[in-house]
ChimeraX commands (.cxc) that place a marker at each C-alpha (Angstrom):
marker #1 position 66.88,-14.09,2.47 radius 0.5
marker #1 position 68.15,-13.71,-1.10 radius 0.5
marker #1 position 69.70,-10.49,-0.33 radius 0.5
marker #1 position 71.25,-11.53,2.88 radius 0.5
marker #1 position 71.44,-14.95,3.21 radius 0.5
marker #1 position 70.12,-14.74,6.67 radius 0.5
marker #1 position 67.52,-16.73,7.32 radius 0.5
marker #1 position 66.61,-15.15,11.04 radius 0.5
marker #1 position 66.75,-12.01,9.32 radius 0.5
marker #1 position 63.60,-13.47,6.40 radius 0.5
marker #1 position 61.92,-14.51,8.38 radius 0.5
marker #1 position 61.49,-11.44,10.56 radius 0.5
marker #1 position 61.17,-9.44,7.22 radius 0.5
marker #1 position 58.17,-11.81,6.87 radius 0.5
marker #1 position 56.45,-10.98,9.97 radius 0.5
marker #1 position 57.15,-7.22,10.36 radius 0.5
marker #1 position 56.87,-6.31,6.63 radius 0.5
marker #1 position 55.19,-9.38,4.57 radius 0.5
marker #1 position 52.16,-9.97,6.76 radius 0.5
marker #1 position 51.16,-5.87,7.98 radius 0.5
marker #1 position 51.74,-5.25,4.19 radius 0.5
marker #1 position 49.48,-8.62,3.04 radius 0.5
marker #1 position 47.05,-7.35,5.65 radius 0.5
marker #1 position 46.99,-3.64,4.72 radius 0.5
marker #1 position 46.07,-4.56,0.83 radius 0.5
marker #1 position 43.42,-7.31,1.69 radius 0.5
marker #1 position 41.86,-4.36,4.05 radius 0.5
marker #1 position 42.62,-1.88,0.96 radius 0.5
marker #1 position 41.11,-4.22,-1.35 radius 0.5
marker #1 position 38.14,-4.64,0.50 radius 0.5
marker #1 position 37.84,-1.02,0.74 radius 0.5
marker #1 position 37.64,-0.78,-3.07 radius 0.5
marker #1 position 35.38,-3.02,-3.86 radius 0.5
marker #1 position 32.98,-2.44,-1.15 radius 0.5
marker #1 position 33.21,1.28,-2.49 radius 0.5
marker #1 position 32.52,-0.25,-6.20 radius 0.5
marker #1 position 29.64,-2.06,-5.04 radius 0.5
marker #1 position 27.63,1.08,-3.47 radius 0.5
marker #1 position 28.27,3.05,-6.32 radius 0.5
marker #1 position 26.74,0.15,-8.25 radius 0.5
marker #1 position 24.09,0.23,-5.45 radius 0.5
marker #1 position 23.42,4.34,-5.86 radius 0.5
marker #1 position 23.02,3.78,-9.68 radius 0.5
marker #1 position 20.46,1.28,-9.35 radius 0.5
marker #1 position 18.67,3.63,-6.57 radius 0.5
marker #1 position 19.24,6.48,-9.10 radius 0.5
marker #1 position 17.31,4.62,-11.56 radius 0.5
marker #1 position 14.75,2.96,-9.57 radius 0.5
marker #1 position 14.05,6.82,-8.16 radius 0.5
marker #1 position 13.06,7.48,-12.08 radius 0.5
marker #1 position 10.09,4.68,-12.13 radius 0.5
marker #1 position 9.60,2.61,-15.16 radius 0.5
marker #1 position 7.86,3.40,-18.40 radius 0.5
marker #1 position 4.57,1.51,-17.15 radius 0.5
marker #1 position 4.38,3.89,-14.28 radius 0.5
marker #1 position 4.96,7.38,-16.02 radius 0.5
marker #1 position 2.13,5.76,-18.81 radius 0.5
marker #1 position 0.24,5.58,-15.77 radius 0.5
marker #1 position 0.54,9.14,-14.61 radius 0.5
marker #1 position 0.12,10.37,-17.55 radius 0.5
marker #1 position -3.59,8.73,-18.02 radius 0.5
marker #1 position -4.17,9.80,-14.58 radius 0.5
marker #1 position -3.16,13.30,-15.42 radius 0.5
marker #1 position -5.19,14.19,-18.29 radius 0.5
marker #1 position -6.95,17.06,-16.79 radius 0.5
marker #1 position -4.20,18.26,-15.44 radius 0.5
marker #1 position -5.71,19.34,-12.48 radius 0.5
marker #1 position -4.03,19.92,-8.74 radius 0.5
marker #1 position -5.30,16.63,-7.54 radius 0.5
marker #1 position -3.39,14.63,-10.36 radius 0.5
marker #1 position -0.63,16.85,-9.70 radius 0.5
marker #1 position -0.22,15.97,-6.12 radius 0.5
marker #1 position -1.02,12.74,-6.45 radius 0.5
marker #1 position 1.83,12.31,-9.40 radius 0.5
marker #1 position 3.97,14.58,-7.13 radius 0.5
marker #1 position 2.85,11.60,-3.70 radius 0.5
marker #1 position 4.14,9.08,-5.98 radius 0.5
marker #1 position 7.48,10.32,-7.05 radius 0.5
marker #1 position 7.93,10.89,-3.31 radius 0.5
marker #1 position 6.94,7.15,-2.43 radius 0.5
marker #1 position 9.38,5.87,-4.86 radius 0.5
marker #1 position 12.16,8.01,-3.74 radius 0.5
marker #1 position 11.71,6.39,-0.40 radius 0.5
marker #1 position 11.63,3.07,-1.59 radius 0.5
marker #1 position 14.28,3.34,-3.29 radius 0.5
marker #1 position 16.56,4.46,-1.08 radius 0.5
marker #1 position 14.91,2.03,1.27 radius 0.5
marker #1 position 16.18,-0.92,-0.81 radius 0.5
marker #1 position 19.39,1.13,-1.04 radius 0.5
marker #1 position 20.45,1.25,2.28 radius 0.5
marker #1 position 19.37,-2.21,2.92 radius 0.5
marker #1 position 21.87,-3.07,0.28 radius 0.5
marker #1 position 24.53,-1.31,1.05 radius 0.5
marker #1 position 24.07,-3.00,4.27 radius 0.5
marker #1 position 24.04,-6.53,2.76 radius 0.5
marker #1 position 27.08,-5.52,0.02 radius 0.5
marker #1 position 29.28,-4.33,3.67 radius 0.5
marker #1 position 28.57,-7.56,5.67 radius 0.5
marker #1 position 29.68,-9.67,3.21 radius 0.5
marker #1 position 32.75,-7.92,1.76 radius 0.5
marker #1 position 33.52,-7.69,5.96 radius 0.5
marker #1 position 33.10,-11.18,6.37 radius 0.5
marker #1 position 35.09,-11.92,2.85 radius 0.5
marker #1 position 38.09,-9.80,4.10 radius 0.5
marker #1 position 37.91,-11.06,7.62 radius 0.5
marker #1 position 38.31,-14.28,7.32 radius 0.5
marker #1 position 41.15,-13.90,4.90 radius 0.5
marker #1 position 43.16,-11.37,7.33 radius 0.5
marker #1 position 42.64,-14.18,9.90 radius 0.5
marker #1 position 43.82,-16.91,7.53 radius 0.5
marker #1 position 47.40,-14.59,6.59 radius 0.5
marker #1 position 48.64,-14.01,10.20 radius 0.5
marker #1 position 48.30,-17.69,10.79 radius 0.5
marker #1 position 44.89,-18.03,12.12 radius 0.5
marker #1 position 43.14,-21.96,11.30 radius 0.5
marker #1 position 39.74,-20.48,9.72 radius 0.5
marker #1 position 38.19,-24.27,9.20 radius 0.5
marker #1 position 36.88,-24.12,12.37 radius 0.5
marker #1 position 35.30,-20.83,11.88 radius 0.5
marker #1 position 33.99,-21.62,8.86 radius 0.5
marker #1 position 32.26,-24.75,10.26 radius 0.5
marker #1 position 31.16,-22.38,13.46 radius 0.5
marker #1 position 29.68,-19.84,10.73 radius 0.5
marker #1 position 27.36,-23.01,9.37 radius 0.5
marker #1 position 26.20,-24.54,12.07 radius 0.5
marker #1 position 25.67,-21.21,13.82 radius 0.5
marker #1 position 23.11,-20.02,10.66 radius 0.5
marker #1 position 21.55,-23.64,10.30 radius 0.5
marker #1 position 20.60,-23.05,13.84 radius 0.5
marker #1 position 19.42,-19.31,13.17 radius 0.5
marker #1 position 17.39,-20.71,9.92 radius 0.5
marker #1 position 15.49,-22.72,12.67 radius 0.5
marker #1 position 15.12,-21.05,15.07 radius 0.5
marker #1 position 14.03,-17.73,13.65 radius 0.5
marker #1 position 12.04,-19.08,11.01 radius 0.5
marker #1 position 9.25,-15.98,11.59 radius 0.5
marker #1 position 11.66,-13.36,11.82 radius 0.5
marker #1 position 13.41,-14.31,8.78 radius 0.5
marker #1 position 9.61,-14.45,7.31 radius 0.5
marker #1 position 8.60,-11.32,8.59 radius 0.5
marker #1 position 12.06,-9.42,7.01 radius 0.5
marker #1 position 11.63,-11.51,3.61 radius 0.5
marker #1 position 8.13,-9.93,3.62 radius 0.5
marker #1 position 9.03,-6.60,4.30 radius 0.5
marker #1 position 11.72,-6.48,1.80 radius 0.5
marker #1 position 9.45,-7.64,-0.73 radius 0.5
marker #1 position 6.41,-4.97,0.34 radius 0.5
marker #1 position 8.71,-2.14,0.04 radius 0.5
marker #1 position 10.30,-3.56,-3.49 radius 0.5
marker #1 position 6.75,-3.85,-4.87 radius 0.5
marker #1 position 5.51,-0.28,-2.94 radius 0.5
marker #1 position 2.20,-2.82,-1.65 radius 0.5
marker #1 position 1.28,0.08,0.33 radius 0.5
marker #1 position 3.04,3.07,2.21 radius 0.5
marker #1 position 3.13,5.63,5.08 radius 0.5
marker #1 position -0.24,7.75,5.00 radius 0.5
marker #1 position -2.17,4.66,3.21 radius 0.5
marker #1 position -5.19,3.41,4.79 radius 0.5
marker #1 position -4.95,-0.10,4.08 radius 0.5
marker #1 position -6.84,-3.73,5.08 radius 0.5
marker #1 position -4.76,-6.33,6.36 radius 0.5
marker #1 position -7.76,-8.31,7.78 radius 0.5
marker #1 position -8.63,-7.77,11.41 radius 0.5
marker #1 position -6.58,-4.63,11.15 radius 0.5
marker #1 position -7.45,-1.49,9.42 radius 0.5
marker #1 position -6.45,1.99,9.41 radius 0.5
marker #1 position -3.45,4.41,8.44 radius 0.5
marker #1 position -0.04,3.34,7.83 radius 0.5
marker #1 position 2.36,5.26,10.20 radius 0.5
marker #1 position 5.51,3.04,10.09 radius 0.5
marker #1 position 6.91,0.67,7.59 radius 0.5
marker #1 position 9.61,-1.17,8.59 radius 0.5
marker #1 position 11.62,-4.68,7.60 radius 0.5
marker #1 position 9.77,-6.43,10.13 radius 0.5
marker #1 position 6.44,-4.82,11.67 radius 0.5
marker #1 position 3.74,-2.87,10.00 radius 0.5
marker #1 position 2.12,0.21,12.57 radius 0.5
marker #1 position -1.57,0.87,11.80 radius 0.5
marker #1 position -3.60,3.42,13.99 radius 0.5
marker #1 position -7.41,2.52,13.13 radius 0.5
marker #1 position -10.47,5.21,13.44 radius 0.5
marker #1 position -10.88,4.48,17.08 radius 0.5
marker #1 position -7.29,5.74,17.53 radius 0.5
marker #1 position -5.88,2.01,18.01 radius 0.5
marker #1 position -2.43,1.49,17.34 radius 0.5
marker #1 position -2.16,-2.24,15.35 radius 0.5
marker #1 position 1.18,-3.61,15.50 radius 0.5
marker #1 position 1.19,-6.54,12.78 radius 0.5
marker #1 position 4.44,-8.55,11.69 radius 0.5
marker #1 position 4.82,-8.68,7.79 radius 0.5
marker #1 position 5.06,-12.23,7.23 radius 0.5
marker #1 position 0.93,-12.64,9.32 radius 0.5
marker #1 position 0.07,-10.26,6.33 radius 0.5
marker #1 position -1.34,-12.88,3.61 radius 0.5
marker #1 position -3.12,-10.28,1.93 radius 0.5
marker #1 position -3.42,-6.16,2.03 radius 0.5
marker #1 position -6.08,-4.12,0.39 radius 0.5
marker #1 position -4.84,-0.37,-0.08 radius 0.5
marker #1 position -7.72,1.91,-0.34 radius 0.5
marker #1 position -5.65,4.86,-1.22 radius 0.5
marker #1 position -2.95,3.75,-3.86 radius 0.5
marker #1 position -3.15,6.31,-6.92 radius 0.5
marker #1 position -6.64,7.27,-6.65 radius 0.5
marker #1 position -10.17,5.95,-4.86 radius 0.5
marker #1 position -13.40,5.45,-6.17 radius 0.5
marker #1 position -16.60,7.13,-4.58 radius 0.5
marker #1 position -19.81,4.79,-4.68 radius 0.5
marker #1 position -23.47,5.49,-3.92 radius 0.5
marker #1 position -26.16,3.20,-4.06 radius 0.5
marker #1 position -29.26,5.44,-4.04 radius 0.5
marker #1 position -32.95,3.53,-3.79 radius 0.5
marker #1 position -35.73,4.97,-5.57 radius 0.5
marker #1 position -39.18,3.56,-5.12 radius 0.5
marker #1 position -41.40,1.48,-7.75 radius 0.5
marker #1 position -43.65,3.97,-9.19 radius 0.5
marker #1 position -40.76,6.50,-9.97 radius 0.5
marker #1 position -39.21,7.69,-13.16 radius 0.5
marker #1 position -36.39,5.62,-14.18 radius 0.5
marker #1 position -35.26,8.03,-16.47 radius 0.5
marker #1 position -35.99,10.62,-14.69 radius 0.5
marker #1 position -34.10,9.43,-11.88 radius 0.5
marker #1 position -31.36,8.56,-13.97 radius 0.5
marker #1 position -31.21,12.12,-15.64 radius 0.5
marker #1 position -31.16,14.12,-12.10 radius 0.5
marker #1 position -28.26,11.65,-11.15 radius 0.5
marker #1 position -26.68,12.51,-13.95 radius 0.5
marker #1 position -27.09,16.08,-14.13 radius 0.5
marker #1 position -25.98,16.56,-10.02 radius 0.5
marker #1 position -22.52,14.64,-11.47 radius 0.5
marker #1 position -22.15,17.10,-13.91 radius 0.5
marker #1 position -22.60,20.00,-12.03 radius 0.5
marker #1 position -20.15,18.48,-9.01 radius 0.5
marker #1 position -17.62,17.67,-11.63 radius 0.5
marker #1 position -18.25,21.46,-13.13 radius 0.5
marker #1 position -17.84,23.19,-9.38 radius 0.5
marker #1 position -14.78,24.64,-9.18 radius 0.5
marker #1 position -14.55,23.59,-5.12 radius 0.5
marker #1 position -15.00,20.34,-5.94 radius 0.5
marker #1 position -12.72,19.89,-9.43 radius 0.5
marker #1 position -10.06,19.61,-7.47 radius 0.5
marker #1 position -11.22,16.42,-5.88 radius 0.5
marker #1 position -12.50,14.55,-8.76 radius 0.5
marker #1 position -9.97,12.83,-11.55 radius 0.5
marker #1 position -12.84,11.85,-13.97 radius 0.5
marker #1 position -16.70,12.68,-14.31 radius 0.5
marker #1 position -18.76,11.08,-12.27 radius 0.5
marker #1 position -20.93,8.33,-14.28 radius 0.5
marker #1 position -24.34,7.08,-13.67 radius 0.5
marker #1 position -24.33,3.63,-14.29 radius 0.5
marker #1 position -28.31,2.21,-14.10 radius 0.5
marker #1 position -30.16,-0.19,-12.46 radius 0.5
marker #1 position -27.71,-2.06,-10.18 radius 0.5
marker #1 position -30.63,-3.76,-8.05 radius 0.5
marker #1 position -34.30,-4.58,-7.60 radius 0.5
marker #1 position -34.88,-4.65,-3.72 radius 0.5
marker #1 position -37.41,-5.25,-1.61 radius 0.5
marker #1 position -38.32,-1.81,-1.02 radius 0.5
marker #1 position -37.18,0.31,-3.70 radius 0.5
marker #1 position -34.98,0.20,-7.30 radius 0.5
marker #1 position -31.33,0.72,-6.42 radius 0.5
marker #1 position -29.11,3.27,-8.74 radius 0.5
marker #1 position -25.55,3.47,-8.55 radius 0.5
marker #1 position -23.74,6.98,-9.33 radius 0.5
marker #1 position -19.65,6.40,-8.53 radius 0.5
marker #1 position -16.80,8.97,-9.05 radius 0.5
marker #1 position -13.21,8.81,-9.52 radius 0.5
marker #1 position -11.54,10.87,-6.71 radius 0.5
marker #1 position -8.02,11.52,-5.85 radius 0.5
marker #1 position -6.85,9.28,-3.07 radius 0.5
marker #1 position -8.96,9.00,0.78 radius 0.5
marker #1 position -11.32,11.95,-0.99 radius 0.5
marker #1 position -13.75,9.30,-2.29 radius 0.5
marker #1 position -15.40,9.34,1.79 radius 0.5
marker #1 position -15.44,13.54,1.04 radius 0.5
marker #1 position -16.97,13.33,-2.52 radius 0.5
marker #1 position -20.05,10.73,-1.17 radius 0.5
marker #1 position -20.98,12.71,1.68 radius 0.5
marker #1 position -21.01,15.71,-0.77 radius 0.5
marker #1 position -23.04,13.73,-3.14 radius 0.5
marker #1 position -25.50,12.09,-0.80 radius 0.5
marker #1 position -26.32,15.83,0.20 radius 0.5
marker #1 position -26.82,17.07,-3.13 radius 0.5
marker #1 position -29.03,13.88,-4.29 radius 0.5
marker #1 position -31.41,14.53,-0.98 radius 0.5
marker #1 position -31.99,18.01,-2.24 radius 0.5
marker #1 position -32.65,17.84,-5.74 radius 0.5
marker #1 position -34.63,14.32,-5.43 radius 0.5
marker #1 position -36.79,16.36,-2.97 radius 0.5
marker #1 position -36.90,19.64,-5.18 radius 0.5
marker #1 position -38.30,16.81,-8.32 radius 0.5
marker #1 position -40.43,15.10,-6.00 radius 0.5
marker #1 position -38.74,12.13,-6.46 radius 0.5
marker #1 position -39.31,9.52,-3.57 radius 0.5
marker #1 position -36.17,7.92,-1.74 radius 0.5
marker #1 position -38.36,5.02,-0.20 radius 0.5
marker #1 position -38.49,4.13,3.43 radius 0.5
marker #1 position -39.36,0.47,4.43 radius 0.5
marker #1 position -43.49,-0.07,4.40 radius 0.5
marker #1 position -45.25,-3.08,5.41 radius 0.5
marker #1 position -48.69,-4.52,4.66 radius 0.5
marker #1 position -50.83,-5.38,7.87 radius 0.5
marker #1 position -54.28,-7.25,7.23 radius 0.5
marker #1 position -56.95,-6.79,10.56 radius 0.5
marker #1 position -59.48,-9.24,11.52 radius 0.5
marker #1 position -62.91,-8.13,13.05 radius 0.5
marker #1 position -63.35,-10.04,16.08 radius 0.5
marker #1 position -65.63,-12.93,15.57 radius 0.5
marker #1 position -65.29,-12.64,11.72 radius 0.5
marker #1 position -64.47,-15.99,10.38 radius 0.5
marker #1 position -64.46,-13.98,6.21 radius 0.5
marker #1 position -61.25,-13.41,4.54 radius 0.5
marker #1 position -58.72,-11.12,5.97 radius 0.5
marker #1 position -59.82,-7.21,5.87 radius 0.5
marker #1 position -59.41,-4.03,7.64 radius 0.5
marker #1 position -61.56,-2.83,9.95 radius 0.5
marker #1 position -63.25,-0.73,7.11 radius 0.5
marker #1 position -62.66,-3.44,4.56 radius 0.5
marker #1 position -59.53,-2.47,3.16 radius 0.5
marker #1 position -55.92,-3.06,3.23 radius 0.5
marker #1 position -54.20,-0.56,5.03 radius 0.5
marker #1 position -50.44,0.06,4.55 radius 0.5
marker #1 position -48.31,0.49,7.77 radius 0.5
marker link #1:1,2 radius 0.2
marker link #1:2,3 radius 0.2
marker link #1:3,4 radius 0.2
marker link #1:4,5 radius 0.2
marker link #1:5,6 radius 0.2
marker link #1:6,7 radius 0.2
marker link #1:7,8 radius 0.2
marker link #1:8,9 radius 0.2
marker link #1:9,10 radius 0.2
marker link #1:10,11 radius 0.2
marker link #1:11,12 radius 0.2
marker link #1:12,13 radius 0.2
marker link #1:13,14 radius 0.2
marker link #1:14,15 radius 0.2
marker link #1:15,16 radius 0.2
marker link #1:16,17 radius 0.2
marker link #1:17,18 radius 0.2
marker link #1:18,19 radius 0.2
marker link #1:19,20 radius 0.2
marker link #1:20,21 radius 0.2
marker link #1:21,22 radius 0.2
marker link #1:22,23 radius 0.2
marker link #1:23,24 radius 0.2
marker link #1:24,25 radius 0.2
marker link #1:25,26 radius 0.2
marker link #1:26,27 radius 0.2
marker link #1:27,28 radius 0.2
marker link #1:28,29 radius 0.2
marker link #1:29,30 radius 0.2
marker link #1:30,31 radius 0.2
marker link #1:31,32 radius 0.2
marker link #1:32,33 radius 0.2
marker link #1:33,34 radius 0.2
marker link #1:34,35 radius 0.2
marker link #1:35,36 radius 0.2
marker link #1:36,37 radius 0.2
marker link #1:37,38 radius 0.2
marker link #1:38,39 radius 0.2
marker link #1:39,40 radius 0.2
marker link #1:40,41 radius 0.2
marker link #1:41,42 radius 0.2
marker link #1:42,43 radius 0.2
marker link #1:43,44 radius 0.2
marker link #1:44,45 radius 0.2
marker link #1:45,46 radius 0.2
marker link #1:46,47 radius 0.2
marker link #1:47,48 radius 0.2
marker link #1:48,49 radius 0.2
marker link #1:49,50 radius 0.2
marker link #1:50,51 radius 0.2
marker link #1:51,52 radius 0.2
marker link #1:52,53 radius 0.2
marker link #1:53,54 radius 0.2
marker link #1:54,55 radius 0.2
marker link #1:55,56 radius 0.2
marker link #1:56,57 radius 0.2
marker link #1:57,58 radius 0.2
marker link #1:58,59 radius 0.2
marker link #1:59,60 radius 0.2
marker link #1:60,61 radius 0.2
marker link #1:61,62 radius 0.2
marker link #1:62,63 radius 0.2
marker link #1:63,64 radius 0.2
marker link #1:64,65 radius 0.2
marker link #1:65,66 radius 0.2
marker link #1:66,67 radius 0.2
marker link #1:67,68 radius 0.2
marker link #1:68,69 radius 0.2
marker link #1:69,70 radius 0.2
marker link #1:70,71 radius 0.2
marker link #1:71,72 radius 0.2
marker link #1:72,73 radius 0.2
marker link #1:73,74 radius 0.2
marker link #1:74,75 radius 0.2
marker link #1:75,76 radius 0.2
marker link #1:76,77 radius 0.2
marker link #1:77,78 radius 0.2
marker link #1:78,79 radius 0.2
marker link #1:79,80 radius 0.2
marker link #1:80,81 radius 0.2
marker link #1:81,82 radius 0.2
marker link #1:82,83 radius 0.2
marker link #1:83,84 radius 0.2
marker link #1:84,85 radius 0.2
marker link #1:85,86 radius 0.2
marker link #1:86,87 radius 0.2
marker link #1:87,88 radius 0.2
marker link #1:88,89 radius 0.2
marker link #1:89,90 radius 0.2
marker link #1:90,91 radius 0.2
marker link #1:91,92 radius 0.2
marker link #1:92,93 radius 0.2
marker link #1:93,94 radius 0.2
marker link #1:94,95 radius 0.2
marker link #1:95,96 radius 0.2
marker link #1:96,97 radius 0.2
marker link #1:97,98 radius 0.2
marker link #1:98,99 radius 0.2
marker link #1:99,100 radius 0.2
marker link #1:100,101 radius 0.2
marker link #1:101,102 radius 0.2
marker link #1:102,103 radius 0.2
marker link #1:103,104 radius 0.2
marker link #1:104,105 radius 0.2
marker link #1:105,106 radius 0.2
marker link #1:106,107 radius 0.2
marker link #1:107,108 radius 0.2
marker link #1:108,109 radius 0.2
marker link #1:109,110 radius 0.2
marker link #1:110,111 radius 0.2
marker link #1:111,112 radius 0.2
marker link #1:112,113 radius 0.2
marker link #1:113,114 radius 0.2
marker link #1:114,115 radius 0.2
marker link #1:115,116 radius 0.2
marker link #1:116,117 radius 0.2
marker link #1:117,118 radius 0.2
marker link #1:118,119 radius 0.2
marker link #1:119,120 radius 0.2
marker link #1:120,121 radius 0.2
marker link #1:121,122 radius 0.2
marker link #1:122,123 radius 0.2
marker link #1:123,124 radius 0.2
marker link #1:124,125 radius 0.2
marker link #1:125,126 radius 0.2
marker link #1:126,127 radius 0.2
marker link #1:127,128 radius 0.2
marker link #1:128,129 radius 0.2
marker link #1:129,130 radius 0.2
marker link #1:130,131 radius 0.2
marker link #1:131,132 radius 0.2
marker link #1:132,133 radius 0.2
marker link #1:133,134 radius 0.2
marker link #1:134,135 radius 0.2
marker link #1:135,136 radius 0.2
marker link #1:136,137 radius 0.2
marker link #1:137,138 radius 0.2
marker link #1:138,139 radius 0.2
marker link #1:139,140 radius 0.2
marker link #1:140,141 radius 0.2
marker link #1:141,142 radius 0.2
marker link #1:142,143 radius 0.2
marker link #1:143,144 radius 0.2
marker link #1:144,145 radius 0.2
marker link #1:145,146 radius 0.2
marker link #1:146,147 radius 0.2
marker link #1:147,148 radius 0.2
marker link #1:148,149 radius 0.2
marker link #1:149,150 radius 0.2
marker link #1:150,151 radius 0.2
marker link #1:151,152 radius 0.2
marker link #1:152,153 radius 0.2
marker link #1:153,154 radius 0.2
marker link #1:154,155 radius 0.2
marker link #1:155,156 radius 0.2
marker link #1:156,157 radius 0.2
marker link #1:157,158 radius 0.2
marker link #1:158,159 radius 0.2
marker link #1:159,160 radius 0.2
marker link #1:160,161 radius 0.2
marker link #1:161,162 radius 0.2
marker link #1:162,163 radius 0.2
marker link #1:163,164 radius 0.2
marker link #1:164,165 radius 0.2
marker link #1:165,166 radius 0.2
marker link #1:166,167 radius 0.2
marker link #1:167,168 radius 0.2
marker link #1:168,169 radius 0.2
marker link #1:169,170 radius 0.2
marker link #1:170,171 radius 0.2
marker link #1:171,172 radius 0.2
marker link #1:172,173 radius 0.2
marker link #1:173,174 radius 0.2
marker link #1:174,175 radius 0.2
marker link #1:175,176 radius 0.2
marker link #1:176,177 radius 0.2
marker link #1:177,178 radius 0.2
marker link #1:178,179 radius 0.2
marker link #1:179,180 radius 0.2
marker link #1:180,181 radius 0.2
marker link #1:181,182 radius 0.2
marker link #1:182,183 radius 0.2
marker link #1:183,184 radius 0.2
marker link #1:184,185 radius 0.2
marker link #1:185,186 radius 0.2
marker link #1:186,187 radius 0.2
marker link #1:187,188 radius 0.2
marker link #1:188,189 radius 0.2
marker link #1:189,190 radius 0.2
marker link #1:190,191 radius 0.2
marker link #1:191,192 radius 0.2
marker link #1:192,193 radius 0.2
marker link #1:193,194 radius 0.2
marker link #1:194,195 radius 0.2
marker link #1:195,196 radius 0.2
marker link #1:196,197 radius 0.2
marker link #1:197,198 radius 0.2
marker link #1:198,199 radius 0.2
marker link #1:199,200 radius 0.2
marker link #1:200,201 radius 0.2
marker link #1:201,202 radius 0.2
marker link #1:202,203 radius 0.2
marker link #1:203,204 radius 0.2
marker link #1:204,205 radius 0.2
marker link #1:205,206 radius 0.2
marker link #1:206,207 radius 0.2
marker link #1:207,208 radius 0.2
marker link #1:208,209 radius 0.2
marker link #1:209,210 radius 0.2
marker link #1:210,211 radius 0.2
marker link #1:211,212 radius 0.2
marker link #1:212,213 radius 0.2
marker link #1:213,214 radius 0.2
marker link #1:214,215 radius 0.2
marker link #1:215,216 radius 0.2
marker link #1:216,217 radius 0.2
marker link #1:217,218 radius 0.2
marker link #1:218,219 radius 0.2
marker link #1:219,220 radius 0.2
marker link #1:220,221 radius 0.2
marker link #1:221,222 radius 0.2
marker link #1:222,223 radius 0.2
marker link #1:223,224 radius 0.2
marker link #1:224,225 radius 0.2
marker link #1:225,226 radius 0.2
marker link #1:226,227 radius 0.2
marker link #1:227,228 radius 0.2
marker link #1:228,229 radius 0.2
marker link #1:229,230 radius 0.2
marker link #1:230,231 radius 0.2
marker link #1:231,232 radius 0.2
marker link #1:232,233 radius 0.2
marker link #1:233,234 radius 0.2
marker link #1:234,235 radius 0.2
marker link #1:235,236 radius 0.2
marker link #1:236,237 radius 0.2
marker link #1:237,238 radius 0.2
marker link #1:238,239 radius 0.2
marker link #1:239,240 radius 0.2
marker link #1:240,241 radius 0.2
marker link #1:241,242 radius 0.2
marker link #1:242,243 radius 0.2
marker link #1:243,244 radius 0.2
marker link #1:244,245 radius 0.2
marker link #1:245,246 radius 0.2
marker link #1:246,247 radius 0.2
marker link #1:247,248 radius 0.2
marker link #1:248,249 radius 0.2
marker link #1:249,250 radius 0.2
marker link #1:250,251 radius 0.2
marker link #1:251,252 radius 0.2
marker link #1:252,253 radius 0.2
marker link #1:253,254 radius 0.2
marker link #1:254,255 radius 0.2
marker link #1:255,256 radius 0.2
marker link #1:256,257 radius 0.2
marker link #1:257,258 radius 0.2
marker link #1:258,259 radius 0.2
marker link #1:259,260 radius 0.2
marker link #1:260,261 radius 0.2
marker link #1:261,262 radius 0.2
marker link #1:262,263 radius 0.2
marker link #1:263,264 radius 0.2
marker link #1:264,265 radius 0.2
marker link #1:265,266 radius 0.2
marker link #1:266,267 radius 0.2
marker link #1:267,268 radius 0.2
marker link #1:268,269 radius 0.2
marker link #1:269,270 radius 0.2
marker link #1:270,271 radius 0.2
marker link #1:271,272 radius 0.2
marker link #1:272,273 radius 0.2
marker link #1:273,274 radius 0.2
marker link #1:274,275 radius 0.2
marker link #1:275,276 radius 0.2
marker link #1:276,277 radius 0.2
marker link #1:277,278 radius 0.2
marker link #1:278,279 radius 0.2
marker link #1:279,280 radius 0.2
marker link #1:280,281 radius 0.2
marker link #1:281,282 radius 0.2
marker link #1:282,283 radius 0.2
marker link #1:283,284 radius 0.2
marker link #1:284,285 radius 0.2
marker link #1:285,286 radius 0.2
marker link #1:286,287 radius 0.2
marker link #1:287,288 radius 0.2
marker link #1:288,289 radius 0.2
marker link #1:289,290 radius 0.2
marker link #1:290,291 radius 0.2
marker link #1:291,292 radius 0.2
marker link #1:292,293 radius 0.2
marker link #1:293,294 radius 0.2
marker link #1:294,295 radius 0.2
marker link #1:295,296 radius 0.2
marker link #1:296,297 radius 0.2
marker link #1:297,298 radius 0.2
marker link #1:298,299 radius 0.2
marker link #1:299,300 radius 0.2
marker link #1:300,301 radius 0.2
marker link #1:301,302 radius 0.2
marker link #1:302,303 radius 0.2
marker link #1:303,304 radius 0.2
marker link #1:304,305 radius 0.2
marker link #1:305,306 radius 0.2
marker link #1:306,307 radius 0.2
marker link #1:307,308 radius 0.2
marker link #1:308,309 radius 0.2
marker link #1:309,310 radius 0.2
marker link #1:310,311 radius 0.2
marker link #1:311,312 radius 0.2
marker link #1:312,313 radius 0.2
marker link #1:313,314 radius 0.2
marker link #1:314,315 radius 0.2
marker link #1:315,316 radius 0.2
marker link #1:316,317 radius 0.2
marker link #1:317,318 radius 0.2
marker link #1:318,319 radius 0.2
marker link #1:319,320 radius 0.2
marker link #1:320,321 radius 0.2
marker link #1:321,322 radius 0.2
view
């Protein structure tokens, strides 16, 4: 207008040059902002993959012996941490992209002359409707985000979520898929998981309660259990599955038929059942060799002679144990 003094030419220049240029600048600005935010997310993901100081201290504590099982557990923890960080990074990038596209798109519509007030109002109404109508879905997604963020469990873990117990086959933001021991596949919405017990995170523990007869020498039985734990710890074939030397805690209970002794062994993840089976086998063989009785249920039965009014007696007048 200043150069030509022609209003029509000025209007045409605004339509064919000004608005397209403004739209182009908005789009380019949106791409730049998105790229910068994605770079920030990538840096956060890289820091999350490295782990925090407590996790490194924990790994050092569990790797005092430096055996193969602890190194494998450390590698598994590192892989899970990388997977968790990348999943959260992908989610954050998707959220950033959606927000940038929504803002730039609204600004572009406003630039070309579209009244965006009804669009914003409609978006608010739709958001409220979705908030009320999809509460369970939103709850599932939020729960899934925090489960991944906090590393409550991952693929390959054995978990207990109440009625369902099994190996985790898949974890998404909405649902967790488990496979139980009998092969049943459970699909559990993340929002319905009120508690979760992870049986395989970091390390496991084999707990064995052994009953001995009341007339057994308790000190001898404790010494034998300690020796069995030491032999297993020194066995190269089993040392790779153990994190610490098995420990005998002593008398754990006085039952109706036996005195219960407890033997515990800290193992690599998911190896506690295998170690427990081997310990039971060795305990049975060693107790038989040492003459230590593993009692079975016993009852005392009194027999009365027919027509006798005397006190309880057996056929021979003695107590009979059956």
